[in-house]
NUNUNU-109353 format. One record per residue (C-alpha): chain; x, z, y. Coordinates in pm, 1 decimal. Each point is the difference from the previous one (the first is absolute). Layout:
- mol  u  w  v
- A  X  Z  Y
...
//
This chain:
- mol  u  w  v
- A  -3969.2  -6631.1  11044.2
- A  16.2  -310.5  -218.5
- A  -301.1  -221.0  76.8
- A  -100.1  -341.9  -136.9
- A  -230.5  -203.4  224.3
- A  -186.8  -285.7  -168.5
- A  -93.3  -268.3  251.4
- A  203.8  -112.8  302.1
- A  -299.9  -92.6  215.3
- A  -82.7  163.1  331.4
- A  -89.3  337.8  -149.5
- A  287.0  6.3  -251.2
- A  249.1  -125.1  259.1
- A  -114.2  251.1  263.7
- A  13.1  284.4  -251.6
- A  352.4  -99.5  -106.3
- A  105.3  -3.2  366.2
- A  -143.0  349.6  59.3
- A  157.1  150.5  -310.5
- A  338.4  -174.8  9.9
- A  66.3  155.0  341.5
- A  -44.4  346.2  -156.0
- A  280.6  -22.7  -258.4
- A  -219.8  -77.2  -301.6
- A  118.3  -221.8  -288.2
- A  -240.8  -295.4  31.0
- A  -45.4  -302.2  -229.5
- A  -253.5  -270.7  87.8
- A  -139.3  -238.9  -263.6
- A  -173.3  -331.1  78.3
- A  -26.3  -354.1  -135.7
- A  85.8  -146.2  342.8
- A  378.8  -26.9  22.1
- A  3.5  -105.2  364.2
- A  -203.9  302.9  106.5
- A  233.4  227.7  -196.8
- A  308.9  -154.7  160.7
- A  -147.1  59.3  344.0
- A  -67.1  368.2  -83.2
- A  341.5  42.0  -161.4
- A  175.4  -141.4  307.2
- A  -178.0  243.1  232.4
- A  -10.1  318.4  -207.5
- A  233.4  204.2  -218.9
- A  -204.5  -53.0  -319.9
- A  23.9  -164.3  -343.3
- A  -223.8  -294.2  -84.6
- A  -110.8  -141.6  -335.0
- A  -176.0  -334.3  -38.4
- A  -262.3  -18.0  -273.8
- A  -352.4  90.0  -114.1
- A  -67.0  358.3  102.3
- A  -189.2  94.2  -318.0
- A  263.4  -123.9  -248.4
- A  187.6  282.0  -181.0
- A  331.4  -187.8  24.6
- A  -38.9  -40.3  375.4
- A  -91.1  367.1  47.9
- A  301.5  107.3  -207.6
- A  223.2  -224.8  210.5
- A  -145.2  167.8  310.9
- A  105.0  340.2  -133.2
- A  -325.9  130.1  -148.4
- A  189.6  204.5  -261.5
- A  76.2  271.0  256.3
- A  -228.4  -82.1  296.5
- A  -184.7  289.2  168.9
- A  -283.2  -215.8  125.7
- A  -160.4  -342.9  -42.2
- A  -200.8  -146.8  289.2
- A  -196.7  -308.2  -110.1
- A  -121.7  -193.3  305.6
- A  -0.2  -363.0  -118.2
- A  -294.3  -222.3  96.8
- A  -146.3  32.1  -351.3
- A  -199.4  310.0  -96.6
- A  50.7  -85.8  -365.7
- A  378.5  -34.0  32.2
- A  14.1  337.0  180.1
- A  -204.3  172.4  -270.2
- A  195.6  -152.0  -291.3
- A  331.5  87.9  166.8
- A  -109.7  365.5  23.0
- A  -100.5  -7.6  -367.4
- A  338.2  -143.7  -102.7
- A  189.7  249.5  218.1
- A  -197.6  288.4  -153.0
- A  22.8  -110.1  -362.8
- A  357.2  -131.0  -19.4
- A  184.7  180.8  279.2
- A  -200.0  320.9  57.1
- A  18.9  -51.2  377.5
- A  -114.6  329.7  158.6
- A  -204.2  -140.8  291.8
- A  -184.9  -331.8  2.1
- A  -180.9  -129.5  310.8
- A  -210.5  -317.9  -8.5
- A  -181.0  -202.2  261.2
- A  -339.5  -98.3  -142.1
- A  -222.5  -207.5  225.0
- A  -295.1  -99.7  -215.7
- A  -292.1  239.5  41.0
- A  -117.9  -78.3  -356.3
- A  302.5  193.2  -133.4
- A  -36.5  288.1  242.6
- A  -366.5  79.4  -62.4
- A  50.2  70.9  -370.0
- A  80.6  368.8  -48.5
- A  264.0  97.3  -256.6
- A  179.6  -334.6  0.6
- A  319.4  132.5  156.0
- A  160.5  284.5  -195.2
- A  277.3  40.2  -255.2
- A  -239.3  -63.5  -290.0
- A  -119.6  -330.7  149.5
- A  188.8  -179.0  280.2
- A  275.6  244.7  105.8
- A  -6.8  -23.7  379.8
- A  73.2  328.0  181.6
- A  -95.6  -120.0  348.7
- A  -239.0  -282.4  85.5
- A  27.7  -174.7  335.6
- A  -291.2  -213.1  121.1
- A  104.4  -170.7  326.0
- A  -355.1  -116.7  73.6
- A  -135.6  355.2  -19.9
- A  287.8  137.6  210.3
- A  -64.0  -258.4  273.7
- A  -378.8  48.1  -18.0
- A  39.6  375.2  56.2
- A  243.9  -65.7  285.3
- A  -243.1  -233.1  180.7
- A  -292.5  234.5  -61.3
- A  183.6  283.9  179.2
- A  73.1  -228.2  296.8
- A  -369.7  -90.1  23.2
- A  -93.1  368.9  -4.6
- A  240.3  69.9  293.6
- A  -64.9  -263.8  270.0
- A  307.7  -51.4  217.5
- A  254.0  123.0  -257.3
- A  295.8  -220.1  -99.5
- A  67.2  193.3  -320.9
- A  -179.9  283.4  -180.7
- A  161.1  190.1  -288.1
- A  -157.5  271.6  -215.1
- A  192.3  306.2  -117.0
- A  -109.0  264.1  -252.2
- A  -303.8  -204.2  -105.2
- A  -111.6  -58.7  357.7
- A  18.6  357.9  129.9
- A  253.5  -112.2  261.5
- A  49.6  -344.6  149.0
- A  280.6  -175.5  180.6
- A  -125.4  -246.9  259.6
- A  190.3  -253.0  211.4
- A  -149.6  -107.0  332.8
- A  124.4  -199.7  296.3
- A  -5.7  209.7  318.1
- A  -192.9  -176.0  276.8
- A  7.6  25.1  379.2
- A  -262.5  253.7  96.1
- A  30.7  213.7  -315.1
- A  -10.7  371.7  99.9
- A  346.4  71.3  -142.8
- A  175.3  -321.3  110.7
- A  266.5  84.1  257.7
- A  2.7  366.4  -99.3
- A  224.5  216.4  -217.2
- A  -92.1  60.2  -362.5
- A  -16.7  378.1  50.3
- A  -308.9  -60.2  215.6
- A  -191.6  -120.7  -307.1
- A  -73.8  365.2  -85.3
- A  -133.4  61.2  352.9
- A  -230.3  -302.8  -28.4
- A  -130.1  105.4  -342.1
- A  46.5  376.8  -40.2
- A  -221.3  10.5  -309.2
- A  155.2  -295.3  -186.1
- A  324.4  27.8  -198.0
- A  201.5  -322.3  -11.3
- A  359.0  -118.2  7.6
- A  153.2  -325.2  120.2
- A  235.9  -93.3  -280.8
- A  160.8  -316.9  133.5
- A  -12.3  -235.0  297.3
- A  112.3  -363.9  2.3
- A  75.4  -138.3  344.4
- A  95.5  -365.5  27.7
- A  77.6  0.7  -374.8
- A  237.0  297.9  22.1
- A  -82.6  337.7  -158.0
- A  -12.8  312.9  217.7
- A  5.4  347.0  -154.5
- A  -272.7  186.3  190.9
- A  92.8  314.3  192.7
- A  -220.1  220.5  216.3
- A  126.5  -171.5  317.2
- A  -41.8  -356.3  -136.9
- A  -224.2  -201.6  233.1
- A  -242.9  -243.6  -164.3
- A  6.1  -344.3  161.0
- A  -261.9  -273.2  -12.4
- A  52.7  -234.5  -299.2
- A  181.9  268.9  -201.7
- A  -94.9  3.2  -368.4
- A  -76.8  366.5  -61.7
- A  -19.9  148.5  -351.1
- A  -179.4  332.3  -19.3
- A  -124.5  221.6  -282.0
- A  -305.2  226.3  -2.3
- A  -276.7  123.5  -225.6
- A  -240.7  -285.2  -75.7
- A  -277.3  155.1  211.4
- A  221.2  2.1  312.9
- A  133.1  -356.0  -12.7
- A  -254.1  -155.0  238.3
- A  51.7  271.7  260.5
- A  377.3  -56.5  2.1
- A  -41.0  -378.0  20.0
- A  -208.3  45.2  316.3
- A  304.6  157.9  170.4
- A  206.9  -317.8  -49.0
- A  -255.2  -269.3  76.5
- A  -359.5  -78.0  77.8
- A  -186.9  38.7  -328.5
- A  -135.8  -314.5  -160.5
- A  -365.0  11.4  -95.5
- A  -84.4  35.8  -368.7
- A  -4.3  -336.5  -173.7
- A  -336.4  -136.3  -118.4
- A  27.1  -374.3  -65.8
- A  285.9  -115.8  -224.1
- A  89.7  -356.3  -101.7
- A  233.8  -51.3  -297.6
- A  175.6  -333.9  -50.1
- A  77.6  -38.9  -370.3
- A  -204.5  119.9  -294.8
- A  289.8  64.1  -237.3
- A  70.8  332.2  -165.0
- A  83.8  183.2  324.1
- A  -294.9  -150.0  188.9
- A  -238.7  87.7  -282.3
- A  130.6  356.7  -45.2
- A  -7.3  67.4  374.2
- A  -354.7  -132.4  41.3
- A  -112.1  209.9  -295.8
- A  160.3  311.7  151.5
- A  -144.8  -34.7  351.3
- A  -326.7  -197.3  -25.8
- A  -216.9  314.3  -12.1
- A  125.2  107.8  346.6
- A  67.6  -327.9  183.8
- A  -155.5  -344.3  45.2
- A  236.4  -217.0  -205.6
- A  33.4  -377.9  -31.0
- A  246.1  -181.8  -229.0
- A  108.6  -360.0  62.2
- A  126.4  -163.7  -321.6
- A  85.7  -365.4  -72.3
- A  -59.7  -9.8  -377.1
- A  -371.6  -54.4  -85.6
- A  29.7  163.8  -344.2
- A  169.7  303.1  151.7
- A  -276.2  18.9  262.1
- A  -265.3  11.0  -272.7
- A  192.0  274.5  -179.7
- A  33.6  207.0  319.1
- A  -370.1  -43.3  81.9
- A  -92.7  129.4  -346.3
- A  252.2  288.1  6.3
- A  -31.7  143.1  352.2
- A  -309.1  183.4  123.3
- A  -48.1  -58.1  373.0
- A  300.0  -216.2  97.3
- A  -92.5  -344.7  135.9
- A  206.8  -270.6  -176.1
- A  65.9  -326.5  187.9
- A  151.5  -308.9  -162.7
- A  246.2  -177.5  228.1
- A  334.6  17.5  176.7
- A  87.8  296.7  223.9
- A  182.0  -252.3  223.5
- A  -323.9  -195.9  56.3
- A  -75.6  54.1  368.9
- A  -364.0  -102.4  -33.2
- A  -56.4  239.4  -290.3
- A  152.1  291.4  192.1
- A  -212.0  -77.7  306.1
- A  -312.1  -38.7  -213.1
- A  64.9  344.0  -152.2
- A  43.2  157.0  347.2
- A  364.9  88.7  -40.8
- A  -1.3  133.2  357.6
- A  -219.2  286.2  -120.9
- A  246.7  97.3  -275.9
- A  178.4  330.8  53.9
- A  274.2  -96.7  -240.2
- A  110.5  -321.5  -173.8
- A  211.6  44.8  -315.2
- A  199.6  -295.5  -137.9
- A  67.7  91.1  -364.6
- A  78.7  -327.7  -178.2
- A  328.4  -68.4  -187.5
- A  106.4  -262.4  255.9
- A  197.7  143.6  294.3
- A  -43.9  -306.3  218.5
- A  -375.7  -13.6  -64.4
- A  -25.0  372.3  79.5
- A  192.5  -36.1  324.5
- A  -193.7  -306.5  120.2
- A  -344.8  139.3  -84.6
- A  90.4  330.7  169.9
- A  118.4  -172.1  318.3
- A  -315.2  -211.6  5.6
- A  -228.3  300.7  -58.0
- A  171.9  192.4  281.4
- A  -29.3  -294.1  236.0
- A  -370.4  -30.5  -81.3
- A  -62.0  363.3  89.1
- A  65.3  224.8  -304.4
- A  92.7  338.7  143.8
- A  279.3  76.5  -245.2
- A  176.5  -198.8  -273.4
- A  204.8  119.5  -297.7
- A  196.9  -238.7  -217.5
- A  171.3  24.6  -337.7
- A  348.5  -151.5  21.0
- A  190.4  -42.6  -327.2
- A  320.4  -125.6  161.8
- A  167.8  308.5  153.0
- A  187.4  -219.3  249.2
- A  -330.0  -89.1  167.8
- A  -127.6  356.1  45.6
- A  205.6  99.3  306.0
- A  -48.1  -344.4  154.5
- A  -377.6  16.1  20.5
- A  -108.3  365.0  23.6
- A  -97.1  125.5  343.8
- A  -88.2  -336.2  153.8
- A  -337.6  -158.5  -68.9
- A  21.4  145.1  -351.8
- A  -46.9  375.7  33.0
- A  127.7  114.0  -340.3
- A  207.5  -188.8  -257.5
- A  -16.6  152.0  -348.9
- A  283.4  -49.7  -249.3
- A  -119.2  48.2  -361.4
- A  364.9  22.4  -106.7
- A  75.1  298.2  225.0
- A  -318.0  178.8  -107.2
- A  87.5  -54.0  -367.0
- A  364.9  99.8  49.8
- A  -109.2  338.3  137.7
- A  -201.3  68.1  -316.0
- A  292.6  -103.3  -221.1
- A  254.9  206.7  191.3
- A  -202.5  317.2  -51.7
- A  68.5  -30.9  -373.7
- A  364.4  -98.4  33.7
- A  113.9  273.7  238.2
- A  171.1  306.8  -143.3
- A  -121.1  353.1  63.6
- A  -370.7  69.1  3.8
- A  -101.0  -283.1  232.5
- A  -376.1  -56.2  -1.4
- A  -21.4  -302.6  228.6
- A  219.1  -225.0  212.1
- A  -132.2  -218.3  281.4
- A  174.4  -263.5  208.6
- A  -52.7  48.9  371.0
- A  11.5  -278.9  251.0
- A  38.0  -271.2  -259.7
- A  290.7  165.7  -178.9
- A  197.2  131.0  299.1
- A  -55.0  364.6  -99.3
- A  -159.9  203.9  -277.4
- A  -243.3  287.7  -40.2
- A  43.2  209.1  -314.4
- A  -223.7  260.4  -161.2
- A  200.7  244.7  -213.8
- A  -99.8  315.5  -187.3
- A  213.4  312.8  34.9
- A  59.4  145.8  -349.2
- A  191.5  304.8  -122.0
- A  78.5  312.7  200.5
- A  237.8  114.1  273.3
- A  291.6  9.8  -249.5
- A  -48.7  -340.6  -164.3
- A  -128.7  -202.4  299.3
- A  172.8  -105.2  321.5
- A  -323.9  14.3  200.1
- A  -227.2  276.6  -136.7
- A  -1.6  319.7  204.4
- A  178.4  -167.2  291.8
- A  -125.8  -69.8  349.6
- A  14.2  -370.6  86.5
- A  263.1  60.8  269.8
- A  233.0  141.9  -270.2
- A  -35.9  -292.1  -243.3
- A  289.9  -243.5  14.6
- A  -205.3  -315.1  54.8
- A  193.8  -329.2  0.1
- A  45.9  -176.2  336.8
- A  -313.6  -178.1  123.1
- A  -226.9  201.8  -232.0
- A  -288.7  219.4  112.7
- A  -265.2  203.9  -181.5
- A  -341.9  -83.6  142.3
- A  -241.7  215.4  -199.2
- A  -47.0  217.8  -305.0
- A  -310.4  -4.2  -218.3
- A  -49.1  338.2  -165.8
- A  -301.7  5.5  -234.3
- A  -281.5  -132.2  223.9
- A  173.4  89.1  328.7
- A  186.9  -250.4  218.6
- A  281.7  179.5  185.5
- A  164.4  -197.6  281.3
- A  373.7  69.3  -20.3
- A  181.6  212.6  259.5
- A  359.4  125.6  -1.8
- A  -104.3  342.2  -130.3
- A  -232.1  -131.7  -274.7
- A  116.6  131.8  -339.7
- A  -35.3  -219.0  -308.8
- A  -157.2  156.2  -310.0
- A  -2.7  -104.4  -366.6
- A  -260.2  -268.4  -67.0
- A  -12.1  -125.7  359.2
- A  -41.8  -373.8  53.0
- A  257.7  -79.9  268.2
- A  -39.1  -314.7  213.8
- A  334.2  -134.8  124.7
- A  89.4  -293.3  225.0
- A  323.3  -196.6  -15.3
- A  98.9  -248.7  265.8
- A  321.6  -74.9  -192.1
- A  -68.0  -83.1  -365.4
- A  363.2  44.8  -105.7
- A  -65.2  376.2  -6.0
- A  -276.6  -21.7  -261.1
- A  230.8  124.3  -277.7
- A  82.9  308.5  209.8
- A  -372.1  74.1  40.3
- A  -51.2  -35.7  -375.3
- A  280.7  250.6  -64.1
- A  -172.3  253.7  224.4
- A  -297.8  0.4  -236.3
- A  200.7  16.6  -322.1
- A  -20.6  330.2  -181.8
- A  282.1  203.7  -152.3
- A  246.2  -171.8  -232.4
- A  -108.7  -352.1  96.3
- A  224.5  35.4  305.7
- A  307.9  -47.4  -217.5
//
């Protein structure tokens, strides 16, 4: 596939890295020559220096015959104009744009071929807000991913000493919970992936990824670890777009406080939010945190744009007694360094956004793509189309499907029913199939499985 990526920042660079490793023809456009040289030295891609919305620059990047344009520069306006130019002058089939500003997103009818021709809108702030909201709803989870509009969920937990299943074989999960269907899809032990088998023994500190119907998630979590109590009191550091959206989404069910430095922003938040308490000050102010009884907080969320400020305020809040801290980290290099110590969960907006983008770039009928364990593996939701003659998966039992190495099928969603996958489970047309890959180089092979008929050739 020939793809033009506009913007060589963290999202554009990460996307180029993902796609270049899968034999796509990638061109990256940016005004920053040094950033482009760095990408070009590391990846097998073309680079073009220039303004992403200029017709001459897009033509130089190969827009005349590009299959897809992905506009992820730091400017909403540049992204939108670039999609307009690609549509009008080059008839680019698929145009994806990152649009951050809520003022554009709340106006219905703005994005279509008769107005601004954007086929897929990506709002990183909304993606991250939804991600954090799911973590709040599942205390103790490291990652929570929805499939088939939330009918099934994939949850990552750290197995603790004393958990009922720790030290036992996976096949005993069914004995512990005879009425609950679940499947362990992947295990990471000391940063190495393990493909789960029936005789695999779960060890303390394993990161265990399991899938189940939404209603059964809490029961399965209790097998791996002592369940955390439901959160009640939440403190948010940073009243930017993510802080505001999150507070708005959860304030009816939790006691929420926002700490924000900017006085004008504080006034705006006070006027906009219903029951959230807005405090003007620094989240790294020890006296302020003590005055607001940070020790009573169930969770402290550092959501500013400054990684260092997020890390320092989180460490301080934890030291002063906050039960759990989550931190947004924009620099991917920091994520692995800090997660699992005093900071319980580090959230990478780039990885969350990349998953949303990849769902629209993958071939075959791929509904969603999610990075697991900060990009080490992937979970994919694909729809089985066609019939037994035109499809490689329909009408076959899972044990007879030639899955690529390191790939497992965790569950199938059929209409409203969540079916946990077993070797003899047969895939039907229209099934949503949830797959796990511990080796991303086999993604193209998975896509081919879900191609129909002549598209194999």
